[in-house]
VOPAGU-2260 file (C-alpha; in pm, 1 decimal, decimal comma):
REM VOPAGU-2260
SITE   aa  ch    i         X         Y         Z
SITE  MET   A    0   -6895,2   -4287,3   -4263,3
SITE  ILE   A    1   -6670,3   -4058,6   -4056,4
SITE  ARG   A    2   -6358,7   -4167,4   -4242,8
SITE  THR   A    3   -6529,5   -4087,1   -4573,6
SITE  LEU   A    4   -6630,7   -3741,5   -4450,4
SITE  LEU   A    5   -6283,5   -3669,2   -4319,8
SITE  GLY   A    6   -6145,8   -3718,7   -4665,4
SITE  ALA   A    7   -6409,5   -3504,4   -4833,0
SITE  ALA   A    8   -6297,3   -3168,1   -4963,8
SITE  GLY   A    9   -6639,3   -3019,0   -5038,6
SITE  ALA   A   10   -6887,4   -2839,8   -4816,4
SITE  LEU   A   11   -7029,4   -3028,3   -4520,1
SITE  PRO   A   12   -7404,8   -3087,4   -4560,9
SITE  PRO   A   13   -7608,6   -2933,8   -4272,6
SITE  GLU   A   14   -7785,9   -3264,4   -4207,9
SITE  THR   A   15   -7447,3   -3433,8   -4164,2
SITE  ALA   A   16   -7328,4   -3173,9   -3914,3
SITE  THR   A   17   -7651,0   -3218,8   -3718,0
SITE  ALA   A   18   -7639,6   -3600,3   -3722,3
SITE  LEU   A   19   -7280,7   -3640,0   -3608,1
SITE  HIS   A   20   -7183,7   -3662,7   -3242,0
SITE  PRO   A   21   -7012,1   -3335,5   -3138,2
SITE  ALA   A   22   -6682,1   -3519,5   -3083,2
SITE  ASP   A   23   -6696,5   -3670,8   -3432,9
SITE  LEU   A   24   -6793,9   -3338,4   -3587,0
SITE  ALA   A   25   -6503,8   -3168,8   -3407,2
SITE  ALA   A   26   -6262,7   -3430,7   -3544,0
SITE  LEU   A   27   -6392,1   -3350,8   -3890,1
SITE  LEU   A   28   -6362,2   -2973,3   -3843,9
SITE  ASP   A   29   -6008,8   -3002,3   -3702,7
SITE  ARG   A   30   -5898,1   -3109,8   -4051,5
SITE  ARG   A   31   -6057,9   -2813,2   -4226,9
SITE  ALA   A   32   -5959,5   -2449,6   -4265,7
SITE  PRO   A   33   -6068,3   -2230,3   -3969,7
SITE  GLY   A   34   -6304,0   -2030,8   -4192,1
SITE  ASP   A   35   -6477,5   -2345,6   -4317,2
SITE  ALA   A   36   -6500,6   -2482,1   -3962,3
SITE  TRP   A   37   -6659,4   -2163,0   -3830,7
SITE  GLU   A   38   -6906,5   -2158,1   -4120,8
SITE  VAL   A   39   -7025,1   -2505,7   -4019,5
SITE  LEU   A   40   -7040,4   -2415,3   -3650,0
SITE  ALA   A   41   -7234,4   -2096,1   -3714,1
SITE  ARG   A   42   -7521,8   -2298,7   -3864,9
SITE  LEU   A   43   -7565,1   -2511,5   -3551,9
SITE  PRO   A   44   -7788,9   -2432,2   -3252,2
SITE  LEU   A   45   -7592,5   -2248,9   -2982,8
SITE  ALA   A   46   -7580,3   -2535,4   -2731,3
SITE  ARG   A   47   -7455,6   -2783,7   -2991,1
SITE  ARG   A   48   -7215,1   -2524,5   -3132,8
SITE  ALA   A   49   -7060,0   -2472,5   -2789,0
SITE  GLU   A   50   -7036,7   -2846,0   -2718,8
SITE  THR   A   51   -6868,0   -2909,7   -3053,2
SITE  PHE   A   52   -6633,6   -2615,2   -3005,0
SITE  GLY   A   53   -6522,5   -2764,2   -2672,5
SITE  TYR   A   54   -6413,7   -3083,5   -2848,9
SITE  LEU   A   55   -6195,0   -2900,3   -3102,9
SITE  ALA   A   56   -5816,8   -2911,9   -3072,7
SITE  ALA   A   57   -5670,8   -2610,5   -2892,7
SITE  ALA   A   58   -5498,7   -2488,6   -3209,7
SITE  THR   A   59   -5827,8   -2499,9   -3401,0
SITE  GLN   A   60   -6010,2   -2312,7   -3124,7
SITE  VAL   A   61   -5750,9   -2034,8   -3126,1
SITE  ALA   A   62   -5757,8   -2011,9   -3506,0
SITE  ILE   A   63   -6138,4   -1980,8   -3509,5
SITE  ALA   A   64   -6125,6   -1723,3   -3229,4
SITE  GLY   A   65   -5908,8   -1511,0   -3456,9
SITE  ILE   A   66   -6169,1   -1491,3   -3734,3
SITE  ALA   A   67   -6510,1   -1526,8   -3562,9
SITE  PRO   A   68   -6703,8   -1205,3   -3481,8
SITE  PRO   A   69   -6640,6   -1124,5   -3109,9
SITE  ARG   A   70   -7011,1   -1117,5   -3021,2
SITE  ASP   A   71   -7077,6   -1455,1   -3185,3
SITE  LEU   A   72   -6767,0   -1604,8   -3025,3
SITE  ALA   A   73   -6869,1   -1465,6   -2685,7
SITE  ALA   A   74   -7204,2   -1641,4   -2717,2
SITE  VAL   A   75   -7025,5   -1971,8   -2780,6
SITE  ILE   A   76   -6785,8   -1919,5   -2490,3
SITE  SER   A   77   -7072,9   -1829,0   -2256,9
SITE  ALA   A   78   -7241,0   -2159,6   -2340,8
SITE  MET   A   79   -6924,3   -2364,9   -2290,1
SITE  ASP   A   80   -6831,3   -2539,5   -1966,2
SITE  ALA   A   81   -6647,8   -2308,6   -1727,6
SITE  ASP   A   82   -6321,4   -2503,1   -1734,2
SITE  GLU   A   83   -6319,9   -2524,5   -2114,4
SITE  ARG   A   84   -6365,4   -2151,5   -2163,1
SITE  ALA   A   85   -6090,9   -2080,3   -1909,0
SITE  ASP   A   86   -5858,9   -2310,4   -2105,0
SITE  LEU   A   87   -5943,0   -2125,0   -2425,8
SITE  TRP   A   88   -5885,3   -1788,2   -2258,0
SITE  ASN   A   89   -5536,9   -1898,7   -2153,1
SITE  GLN   A   90   -5459,3   -1992,5   -2515,1
SITE  LEU   A   91   -5556,9   -1651,2   -2657,0
SITE  ASP   A   92   -5311,0   -1364,5   -2696,9
SITE  GLU   A   93   -5369,3   -1023,4   -2536,5
SITE  GLU   A   94   -5517,1    -873,7   -2853,1
SITE  ALA   A   95   -5776,4   -1150,1   -2885,4
SITE  ARG   A   96   -5867,0   -1121,4   -2516,5
SITE  ALA   A   97   -5909,2    -746,1   -2543,5
SITE  ALA   A   98   -6146,1    -787,7   -2838,3
SITE  LEU   A   99   -6347,6   -1062,4   -2669,3
SITE  ALA   A  100   -6375,8    -932,8   -2311,2
SITE  PRO   A  101   -6630,3    -652,9   -2373,3
SITE  ALA   A  102   -6869,9    -902,2   -2534,4
SITE  LEU   A  103   -6871,3   -1128,1   -2225,0
SITE  ALA   A  104   -7096,5   -1077,1   -1924,6
SITE  ALA   A  105   -6928,2    -946,6   -1610,5
SITE  ALA   A  106   -6995,7   -1269,9   -1420,3
SITE  GLU   A  107   -6837,7   -1477,9   -1694,6
SITE  ARG   A  108   -6532,1   -1252,1   -1712,2
SITE  GLU   A  109   -6486,5   -1286,9   -1337,0
SITE  ASP   A  110   -6527,3   -1665,1   -1350,6
SITE  ILE   A  111   -6270,9   -1688,0   -1631,7
SITE  ARG   A  112   -6033,7   -1463,7   -1438,1
SITE  LYS   A  113   -6052,5   -1684,9   -1128,9
SITE  LEU   A  114   -6013,3   -2014,9   -1313,0
SITE  SER   A  115   -5732,1   -1891,5   -1538,1
SITE  SER   A  116   -5536,6   -1752,0   -1241,4
SITE  TYR   A  117   -5424,5   -2095,2   -1120,6
SITE  GLU   A  118   -5083,6   -2228,2   -1217,3
SITE  PRO   A  119   -5088,6   -2464,2   -1517,8
SITE  GLY   A  120   -5069,4   -2827,5   -1413,7
SITE  THR   A  121   -5255,3   -2774,4   -1084,1
SITE  ALA   A  122   -5596,2   -2902,5    -981,9
SITE  GLY   A  123   -5722,7   -2543,8    -986,4
SITE  ALA   A  124   -5625,7   -2507,7   -1351,1
SITE  VAL   A  125   -5842,4   -2803,5   -1461,8
SITE  MET   A  126   -6138,3   -2763,0   -1225,2
SITE  THR   A  127   -6478,7   -2620,3   -1310,5
SITE  SER   A  128   -6679,6   -2382,3   -1094,8
SITE  GLU   A  129   -7010,8   -2527,9   -1217,0
SITE  TYR   A  130   -7105,5   -2773,7    -945,2
SITE  ALA   A  131   -7431,9   -2842,8    -761,7
SITE  VAL   A  132   -7465,8   -2710,3    -407,5
SITE  LEU   A  133   -7716,7   -2804,1    -135,1
SITE  ARG   A  134   -7784,9   -2686,3     219,7
SITE  PRO   A  135   -7774,0   -2952,0     493,8
SITE  ASP   A  136   -8117,6   -2856,9     630,2
SITE  LEU   A  137   -8306,5   -2933,1     306,8
SITE  THR   A  138   -8532,3   -3236,6     284,6
SITE  ALA   A  139   -8479,0   -3492,1       9,1
SITE  ARG   A  140   -8782,0   -3352,1    -177,8
SITE  GLU   A  141   -8652,6   -2995,3    -149,6
SITE  ALA   A  142   -8301,4   -3103,1    -252,0
SITE  ILE   A  143   -8430,6   -3271,4    -569,4
SITE  GLU   A  144   -8621,1   -2955,1    -659,2
SITE  ALA   A  145   -8307,8   -2748,7    -593,6
SITE  LEU   A  146   -8103,8   -2973,7    -820,6
SITE  ARG   A  147   -8370,4   -2951,9   -1090,2
SITE  GLY   A  148   -8328,6   -2575,5   -1085,0
SITE  GLN   A  149   -7947,5   -2596,6   -1101,4
SITE  ALA   A  150   -7916,0   -2874,4   -1359,0
SITE  HIS   A  151   -7907,3   -2655,0   -1671,3
SITE  SER   A  152   -7598,1   -2463,9   -1556,3
SITE  LYS   A  153   -7395,9   -2730,9   -1377,1
SITE  GLU   A  154   -7135,1   -2974,7   -1506,8
SITE  THR   A  155   -7303,3   -3262,6   -1323,1
SITE  ILE   A  156   -7578,6   -3317,7   -1068,6
SITE  GLN   A  157   -7494,7   -3682,6   -1014,6
SITE  VAL   A  158   -7326,2   -3569,0    -694,3
SITE  ALA   A  159   -7408,5   -3252,1    -498,9
SITE  TYR   A  160   -7186,3   -3079,4    -245,1
SITE  VAL   A  161   -7321,2   -2980,3      93,2
SITE  LEU   A  162   -7167,5   -2652,4     204,5
SITE  SER   A  163   -7183,4   -2436,5     515,0
SITE  PRO   A  164   -7274,7   -2063,8     484,5
SITE  GLN   A  165   -6897,5   -1999,3     471,4
SITE  ARG   A  166   -6870,3   -2241,3     175,4
SITE  ARG   A  167   -6684,9   -2503,1     375,2
SITE  LEU   A  168   -6735,1   -2858,2     251,6
SITE  LEU   A  169   -6953,5   -3056,3     491,8
SITE  GLY   A  170   -7018,1   -3360,8     276,4
SITE  THR   A  171   -7147,7   -3498,1     -52,0
SITE  VAL   A  172   -7478,7   -3654,5    -146,3
SITE  LEU   A  173   -7561,9   -3862,6    -452,0
SITE  LEU   A  174   -7870,7   -3788,4    -660,4
SITE  GLU   A  175   -7952,9   -4158,9    -636,7
SITE  ASP   A  176   -7961,8   -4139,8    -256,1
SITE  LEU   A  177   -8194,8   -3838,3    -267,3
SITE  VAL   A  178   -8432,7   -4014,2    -505,0
SITE  LEU   A  179   -8446,2   -4332,5    -296,1
SITE  ALA   A  180   -8469,1   -4162,3      45,0
SITE  PRO   A  181   -8796,0   -4075,2     223,1
SITE  ALA   A  182   -8916,5   -3734,5     104,8
SITE  ASP   A  183   -8876,6   -3573,6     449,8
SITE  ARG   A  184   -8525,3   -3708,9     521,0
SITE  ARG   A  185   -8272,6   -3426,8     570,6
SITE  VAL   A  186   -7970,9   -3390,4     345,0
SITE  GLU   A  187   -7741,4   -3383,5     650,0
SITE  ALA   A  188   -7862,3   -3733,8     735,5
SITE  LEU   A  189   -7799,2   -3859,8     381,6
SITE  MET   A  190   -7468,3   -3692,4     304,5
SITE  ARG   A  191   -7132,8   -3866,0     322,9
SITE  LYS   A  192   -6918,2   -3670,8     562,8
SITE  ASP   A  193   -6546,3   -3599,5     522,9
SITE  PRO   A  194   -6529,5   -3678,5     150,0
SITE  PRO   A  195   -6193,6   -3693,9     -29,9
SITE  PHE   A  196   -6076,7   -3359,2    -170,3
SITE  VAL   A  197   -5770,9   -3191,0    -318,3
SITE  HIS   A  198   -5633,3   -2841,2    -277,4
SITE  ALA   A  199   -5633,3   -2602,9    -571,7
SITE  GLY   A  200   -5252,4   -2589,2    -569,8
SITE  ASP   A  201   -5207,7   -2967,5    -574,5
SITE  PRO   A  202   -5083,7   -3124,9    -899,6
SITE  ALA   A  203   -5364,0   -3210,6   -1138,9
SITE  GLU   A  204   -5234,6   -3569,4   -1140,5
SITE  ALA   A  205   -5319,7   -3590,0    -767,5
SITE  ALA   A  206   -5682,7   -3514,0    -848,0
SITE  ALA   A  207   -5683,6   -3775,5   -1125,9
SITE  ARG   A  208   -5534,4   -4036,9    -892,7
SITE  ALA   A  209   -5788,4   -3958,4    -619,1
SITE  ILE   A  210   -6079,6   -3992,3    -862,5
SITE  ALA   A  211   -5946,2   -4329,2    -976,3
SITE  LYS   A  212   -5869,7   -4447,0    -621,4
SITE  TYR   A  213   -6211,0   -4360,1    -475,6
SITE  ASP   A  214   -6410,2   -4425,5    -796,7
SITE  LEU   A  215   -6565,1   -4077,4    -795,4
SITE  PRO   A  216   -6754,2   -3894,4   -1070,3
SITE  ALA   A  217   -6577,0   -3577,7    -951,1
SITE  ILE   A  218   -6360,1   -3458,2    -662,7
SITE  PRO   A  219   -6404,2   -3127,2    -477,6
SITE  VAL   A  220   -6127,9   -2867,1    -483,1
SITE  ILE   A  221   -6052,0   -2657,2    -174,4
SITE  ASN   A  222   -5861,0   -2329,0    -165,9
SITE  GLY   A  223   -5610,5   -2208,5      92,9
SITE  GLY   A  224   -5891,8   -2079,8     313,9
SITE  GLU   A  225   -6052,9   -2426,6     321,5
SITE  MET   A  226   -6346,1   -2304,2     110,4
SITE  MET   A  227   -6470,8   -2511,0    -181,5
SITE  VAL   A  228   -6394,2   -2343,1    -513,0
SITE  GLY   A  229   -6465,3   -2609,7    -774,8
SITE  ILE   A  230   -6459,1   -2971,3    -882,4
SITE  VAL   A  231   -6241,8   -3180,9   -1110,7
SITE  THR   A  232   -6464,6   -3417,2   -1306,8
SITE  ALA   A  233   -6377,8   -3769,6   -1416,6
SITE  ASP   A  234   -6360,2   -3673,6   -1784,8
SITE  ASP   A  235   -6114,2   -3394,7   -1708,4
SITE  ALA   A  236   -5914,8   -3637,6   -1492,6
SITE  MET   A  237   -5892,2   -3870,9   -1793,8
SITE  ASP   A  238   -5755,2   -3583,7   -2001,5
SITE  VAL   A  239   -5497,3   -3508,3   -1731,0
SITE  ALA   A  240   -5392,0   -3873,6   -1713,6
SITE  ALA   A  241   -5362,0   -3890,2   -2093,2
SITE  GLU   A  242   -5150,6   -3572,9   -2104,8
SITE  GLU   A  243   -4925,5   -3699,9   -1826,9
SITE  ALA   A  244   -4882,9   -4036,2   -1998,7
SITE  THR   A  245   -4799,1   -3860,1   -2326,3
SITE  GLU   A  246   -4543,8   -3638,8   -2154,3
SITE  ASP   A  247   -4384,0   -3938,5   -1983,0
SITE  PHE   A  248   -4367,1   -4128,4   -2313,0
SITE  HIS   A  249   -4192,1   -3833,5   -2475,9
SITE  LYS   A  250   -3941,7   -3805,2   -2191,2
SITE  ALA   A  251   -3884,9   -4179,8   -2189,0
SITE  GLY   A  252   -3795,7   -4152,2   -2555,8
SITE  GLY   A  253   -3551,0   -3868,4   -2490,3
SITE  SER   A  254   -3754,9   -3580,4   -2632,4
SITE  ALA   A  255   -3950,3   -3288,0   -2492,5
SITE  SER   A  256   -4329,3   -3273,8   -2500,3
SITE  LEU   A  257   -4456,1   -3145,9   -2834,7
SITE  GLY   A  258   -4751,1   -2951,8   -2698,4
SITE  VAL   A  259   -4949,0   -3027,6   -3016,4
SITE  SER   A  260   -5068,6   -3332,6   -3204,1
SITE  ILE   A  261   -4793,5   -3521,3   -3386,6
SITE  ARG   A  262   -5000,7   -3473,5   -3701,0
SITE  GLU   A  263   -4983,1   -3094,0   -3659,3
SITE  ALA   A  264   -4616,4   -3079,2   -3557,9
SITE  THR   A  265   -4387,6   -2901,2   -3803,0
SITE  ILE   A  266   -4040,3   -3016,1   -3903,2
SITE  GLY   A  267   -3889,5   -2728,6   -3706,7
SITE  LEU   A  268   -4085,8   -2816,3   -3391,5
SITE  LEU   A  269   -3989,8   -3185,0   -3409,3
SITE  TYR   A  270   -3626,1   -3087,1   -3461,1
SITE  ARG   A  271   -3622,0   -2848,9   -3162,1
SITE  LYS   A  272   -3790,9   -3096,4   -2928,5
SITE  ARG   A  273   -3551,6   -3382,3   -3012,0
SITE  ILE   A  274   -3212,4   -3225,0   -3075,5
SITE  ALA   A  275   -3123,1   -3123,4   -2717,8
SITE  TRP   A  276   -3127,4   -3475,2   -2573,7
SITE  LEU   A  277   -2952,4   -3622,1   -2874,9
SITE  VAL   A  278   -2665,0   -3372,0   -2849,0
SITE  VAL   A  279   -2632,2   -3435,2   -2475,0
SITE  LEU   A  280   -2624,9   -3810,1   -2531,7
SITE  VAL   A  281   -2362,1   -3774,0   -2804,6
SITE  PHE   A  282   -2125,2   -3623,1   -2552,0
SITE  ALA   A  283   -2229,0   -3877,7   -2289,1
SITE  ASN   A  284   -2123,6   -4154,1   -2528,9
SITE  VAL   A  285   -1777,8   -3995,4   -2553,6
SITE  PHE   A  286   -1706,8   -4161,0   -2218,6
SITE  SER   A  287   -1765,4   -4502,0   -2375,7
SITE  GLY   A  288   -1513,4   -4418,9   -2647,7
SITE  ALA   A  289   -1264,7   -4292,1   -2391,6
SITE  GLY   A  290   -1300,5   -4618,4   -2197,8
SITE  ILE   A  291   -1227,8   -4822,9   -2507,8
SITE  ALA   A  292    -927,1   -4603,4   -2592,7
SITE  ALA   A  293    -782,9   -4655,5   -2243,8
SITE  PHE   A  294    -764,9   -5031,5   -2303,0
SITE  GLU   A  295    -635,0   -5034,0   -2661,1
SITE  ASP   A  296    -341,8   -5259,5   -2573,3
SITE  VAL   A  297    -566,1   -5522,0   -2412,2
SITE  ILE   A  298    -803,2   -5513,2   -2710,3
SITE  ALA   A  299    -517,4   -5540,4   -2962,0
SITE  ALA   A  300    -379,9   -5846,7   -2784,9
SITE  ASN   A  301    -723,4   -6011,0   -2748,8
SITE  VAL   A  302    -935,2   -5922,9   -3049,9
SITE  ALA   A  303   -1200,9   -6175,0   -2946,0
SITE  LEU   A  304   -1305,0   -5930,2   -2672,1
SITE  VAL   A  305   -1453,6   -5693,0   -2931,6
SITE  PHE   A  306   -1709,6   -5952,6   -3039,1
SITE  PHE   A  307   -1874,1   -5948,2   -2694,6
SITE  LEU   A  308   -1863,8   -5569,9   -2636,0
SITE  PRO   A  309   -2203,6   -5477,1   -2789,8
SITE  LEU   A  310   -2371,4   -5778,8   -2632,3
SITE  LEU   A  311   -2248,6   -5699,4   -2281,4
SITE  ILE   A  312   -2304,8   -5323,4   -2268,6
SITE  ASP   A  313   -2649,1   -5354,8   -2431,6
SITE  SER   A  314   -2746,7   -5606,7   -2162,6
SITE  GLY   A  315   -2659,2   -5356,6   -1892,4
SITE  GLY   A  316   -2859,6   -5083,6   -2066,6
SITE  ASN   A  317   -3157,8   -5311,9   -2117,1
SITE  ALA   A  318   -3160,7   -5417,1   -1752,3
SITE  GLY   A  319   -3135,3   -5053,7   -1644,6
SITE  SER   A  320   -3420,3   -4948,4   -1874,0
SITE  GLN   A  321   -3642,2   -5220,6   -1728,4
SITE  SER   A  322   -3572,5   -5106,5   -1372,4
SITE  ALA   A  323   -3620,5   -4739,6   -1459,1
SITE  THR   A  324   -3952,3   -4805,1   -1631,5
SITE  LEU   A  325   -4087,4   -4991,4   -1329,3
SITE  MET   A  326   -3970,4   -4722,0   -1085,7
SITE  VAL   A  327   -4094,3   -4426,0   -1291,2
SITE  ARG   A  328   -4436,9   -4588,8   -1309,7
SITE  ALA   A  329   -4437,5   -4670,9    -937,0
SITE  LEU   A  330   -4339,7   -4315,6    -839,2
SITE  ALA   A  331   -4593,7   -4162,4   -1078,3
SITE  THR   A  332   -4882,5   -4368,4    -939,4
SITE  GLY   A  333   -4779,7   -4335,1    -573,9
SITE  GLU   A  334   -4699,3   -4705,6    -536,6
SITE  ALA   A  335   -4346,5   -4609,4    -430,5
SITE  ARG   A  336   -4213,8   -4315,4    -230,2
SITE  LEU   A  337   -3870,8   -4171,4    -160,9
SITE  GLY   A  338   -3845,6   -4364,0     167,1
SITE  ASP   A  339   -3883,3   -4695,1     -18,0
SITE  TRP   A  340   -3549,5   -4663,2    -201,6
SITE  ALA   A  341   -3336,1   -4870,2      38,2
SITE  ARG   A  342   -3585,0   -5158,1      58,6
SITE  MET   A  343   -3635,4   -5164,1    -315,9
SITE  LEU   A  344   -3260,9   -5142,6    -377,7
SITE  GLY   A  345   -3200,6   -5457,9    -175,0
SITE  ARG   A  346   -3469,2   -5642,8    -366,7
SITE  GLU   A  347   -3341,2   -5513,3    -702,2
SITE  VAL   A  348   -2986,9   -5630,9    -625,2
SITE  SER   A  349   -3120,9   -5980,7    -555,4
SITE  VAL   A  350   -3329,2   -5987,9    -873,1
SITE  ALA   A  351   -3048,1   -5839,1   -1084,4
SITE  GLY   A  352   -2803,0   -6092,8    -942,6
SITE  LEU   A  353   -3027,3   -6380,8   -1047,3
SITE  LEU   A  354   -3082,0   -6225,7   -1391,2
SITE  GLY   A  355   -2709,2   -6165,2   -1432,4
SITE  LEU   A  356   -2617,6   -6519,9   -1336,0
SITE  THR   A  357   -2870,7   -6665,5   -1578,0
SITE  MET   A  358   -2749,5   -6445,3   -1862,7
SITE  ALA   A  359   -2386,3   -6516,2   -1767,8
SITE  GLY   A  360   -2447,6   -6888,9   -1804,2
SITE  ALA   A  361   -2579,0   -6837,0   -2154,7
SITE  VAL   A  362   -2305,0   -6598,2   -2268,5
SITE  SER   A  363   -2023,7   -6806,2   -2118,0
SITE  ILE   A  364   -2101,9   -7087,8   -2363,0
SITE  LEU   A  365   -2060,1   -6841,7   -2648,5
SITE  GLY   A  366   -1740,2   -6711,7   -2488,7
SITE  LEU   A  367   -1599,4   -7061,9   -2465,2
SITE  VAL   A  368   -1664,5   -7122,4   -2833,4
SITE  ARG   A  369   -1531,4   -6788,5   -2954,6
SITE  GLY   A  370   -1234,2   -6729,3   -2726,8
SITE  GLY   A  371   -1167,8   -7017,4   -2491,8
SITE  PRO   A  372   -1198,4   -7061,2   -2113,8
SITE  GLU   A  373   -1041,8   -6725,7   -2015,4
SITE  ILE   A  374   -1272,7   -6525,0   -2240,9
SITE  ALA   A  375   -1570,1   -6728,8   -2116,1
SITE  VAL   A  376   -1488,6   -6636,3   -1754,5
SITE  ILE   A  377   -1441,2   -6268,6   -1844,8
SITE  VAL   A  378   -1770,0   -6233,4   -2029,7
SITE  ALA   A  379   -1958,8   -6425,5   -1760,2
SITE  MET   A  380   -1818,7   -6207,2   -1480,7
SITE  THR   A  381   -1885,0   -5893,8   -1682,4
SITE  MET   A  382   -2243,5   -5994,6   -1755,7
SITE  VAL   A  383   -2321,5   -6031,6   -1385,2
SITE  CYS   A  384   -2159,1   -5697,2   -1305,1
SITE  VAL   A  385   -2316,5   -5493,2   -1586,3
SITE  VAL   A  386   -2665,2   -5626,7   -1517,9
SITE  LEU   A  387   -2622,7   -5545,8   -1147,0
SITE  VAL   A  388   -2486,3   -5198,0   -1212,2
SITE  GLY   A  389   -2740,0   -5118,3   -1485,6
SITE  SER   A  390   -3030,5   -5228,6   -1266,7
SITE  VAL   A  391   -2908,9   -5024,7    -968,1
SITE  ILE   A  392   -2867,4   -4715,9   -1187,1
SITE  GLY   A  393   -3208,2   -4767,3   -1345,8
SITE  LEU   A  394   -3375,1   -4801,6   -1004,9
SITE  SER   A  395   -3189,2   -4519,8    -831,4
SITE  LEU   A  396   -3199,2   -4246,3   -1095,0
SITE  PRO   A  397   -3578,8   -4191,3   -1077,2
SITE  PHE   A  398   -3553,4   -4162,7    -697,4
SITE  LEU   A  399   -3266,8   -3915,5    -729,9
SITE  LEU   A  400   -3459,2   -3700,0    -978,1
SITE  THR   A  401   -3765,4   -3705,6    -752,6
SITE  LYS   A  402   -3547,3   -3597,2    -460,1
SITE  MET   A  403   -3424,0   -3306,9    -674,2
SITE  LYS   A  404   -3789,4   -3207,2    -748,4
SITE  LEU   A  405   -3754,0   -3314,3   -1111,5
SITE  ASP   A  406   -3980,5   -3539,8   -1315,5
SITE  PRO   A  407   -3861,8   -3901,5   -1271,1
SITE  ALA   A  408   -3967,6   -3968,6   -1631,2
SITE  THR   A  409   -3654,4   -3774,2   -1727,5
SITE  ALA   A  410   -3467,9   -4096,4   -1641,7
SITE  SER   A  411   -3533,1   -4194,4   -2000,7
SITE  ALA   A  412   -3418,5   -4508,8   -2172,2
SITE  PRO   A  413   -3152,7   -4324,9   -2380,5
SITE  LEU   A  414   -3006,7   -4163,7   -2066,5
SITE  ILE   A  415   -2997,7   -4490,5   -1872,6
SITE  THR   A  416   -2847,1   -4668,9   -2172,6
SITE  SER   A  417   -2573,2   -4408,3   -2216,9
SITE  ILE   A  418   -2472,0   -4425,3   -1850,0
SITE  ALA   A  419   -2483,7   -4804,4   -1849,2
SITE  ASP   A  420   -2280,5   -4821,1   -2172,9
SITE  ALA   A  421   -1995,4   -4612,2   -2034,5
SITE  THR   A  422   -1996,9   -4805,7   -1707,3
SITE  GLY   A  423   -2015,3   -5140,7   -1888,8
SITE  VAL   A  424   -1712,9   -5061,8   -2107,5
SITE  LEU   A  425   -1501,8   -4980,6   -1802,6
SITE  ILE   A  426   -1617,2   -5291,3   -1616,2
SITE  TYR   A  427   -1558,7   -5521,0   -1912,6
SITE  PHE   A  428   -1208,8   -5411,0   -1996,8
SITE  ALA   A  429   -1106,8   -5370,5   -1633,3
SITE  ILE   A  430   -1196,3   -5736,7   -1571,6
SITE  ALA   A  431   -1029,3   -5841,8   -1898,2
SITE  SER   A  432    -714,1   -5645,4   -1813,4
SITE  ALA   A  433    -697,2   -5795,2   -1464,2
SITE  LEU   A  434    -733,9   -6153,2   -1584,3
SITE  LEU   A  435    -541,1   -6142,1   -1911,9
SITE  VAL   A  436    -261,2   -5896,7   -1829,5
SITE  GLY   A  437    -228,7   -5923,4   -1456,8
């Protein structure tokens, strides 16, 4: 049904807009002109309109904000979750903000100002200020009543946060525990003390990892004064993890993050995001050519060496890419830290040595057939060396980039391959020159 509607060019029937899940309706509206999308949204009840608007792509939200009447748009934004409206505010230009601000309530403007003040990519930038709060002296019955009164304006009441008068985090209590506890049991006796938390300035990925590690519906966010200022929910953590994975995939492929859906990316944007790395790698590959040129005499006297060149240098690049992929993932998830480099290097050398010897045995047979015993020895020795060197480079480069405060995902497969290619050429012809000429 959804696929059929997505391909429809006519008006969207009101009953269809009402029947669809907000996420499905948003996917449908993302493919329509902003004016058509707003016309559909304007016919929905405010709560459903705001929920659907929150599911729209950022580009669609901004486009609609440019044509919707400020008062109507303000009503939608007021009904949105706090973190979603802060995200939208950050996407708007100054002119759009100036037109929208007077239509918002003072409390909402202040909440948007606070949430949008955090650096992009931090836990503060993805948190919401709509969380349930309880006092420690309340009974379970009183706490449930308090949550009933807060439920309509909070992101979740599945977990409530017990705060001191100074808004310091004392503990957390689950709604389930309140329901099952004796009615006169105090919240302070039910709460879980010293819960995990993140600071507002911590990377958003740290909040996502903590939620996954401790299996939490949300994690509290603390500011520099140790006061609780918000929560990062599990659904927002999933969005953060997806964005980080997308960014790492782009870097691993040797391109910059697009910032938009691939479907919406223009030719110019795709060109700009990909050309820089490709130009850099072109010049990096000059070193491979220079290495070949330095051994022209050896190559001319032993043409059989050329047959094995692609095979050998690609093996080094492949081994390096494998190592880099494992290390980038380990560093990103916290499985490995900078101090683990030496221990992991020793293990990688052992593994790479075994891999190199196995591959050398296979390639030496081919070398014997194509060029005789001397060529077989050369290609076997080279295979061991290039796999060792490629693996060490692939393991070490992510650690080096992390040490330099750079994203280890920048150790992309094309970069590793280019370095391993140049190194492999030098190793191959140096061994061939030593054994055939010397």
